[in-house]
N, C-alpha and C positions, 0 to 999 in steps of 0.2 A: 643599776640600769634604771632609768625613768621612760616612762611614758604618759601621757595626756595627764596632767593633774599629779604628778607623782614627783614634783618638784624637780630641781635643777638637773640638767643633764650633764654627764661628765664624760669626757673624752680625754685620751691620751694626748696630752702636749705636743708630743712628737707627731701622733697622727693630725691633730689638729693644724700643723704646720704644713703638712703635705696636701692636704684636702684642698679643692678648688672647683668653684664651680663649672659645672659641665657645659656651661653655654659656651660659645665660640670666645669669648674674650677670658676663660679660665681665671678668673680674679679670685683672691684668697675669702675665706668663709670666717664667720665670726659667729662665737655661741650665741644662742638666744635669739631672740627679736628685738626690732626697736621699740616695740612697746611692753615688753616683758623680757628682759636679758636673762631671766633664769629660766626661760620657756626650753621643752627639750625641743630644740630645731638649730638649726644654721641659717645665716642669712647670708647671702652674697654681698660683698662690700662695694659692688661697683651697680649691680643691677638691681639690687633689693628682693630677688627672689628667697624664699623663706622654705628651707628644705628639713622635714621631718627627721626626728632621731627616734627611732621605733625600737623598744627593747635593747636600747644603748647602740644600736646600729643606724648610721646616718643613710638615709633614704635619697640618695642625689640622683634623680631621676626627673629630667624635667618636667613631666606629666604630672609627677606628685608634689611638684612646688607650687606655693602660693604666691600670690603678689608679682612683682618685676612688671617686666614689659607688657603689654598686652597683645 
């Protein structure tokens, strides 16, 4: 399990396949951020929002996301 500064996040590949951005477009998510592919986060492939992964659990709340549309 990873937290900030604890190395790359690890998620079950099956889970990653079914997770989607909670915004209306429900686009797929990718591990890491554009600046740091090993960051403990998930990035939306459409809007660019970055969702944190805390203690190995993706936090898919729009209020917790960074980046993306203003």
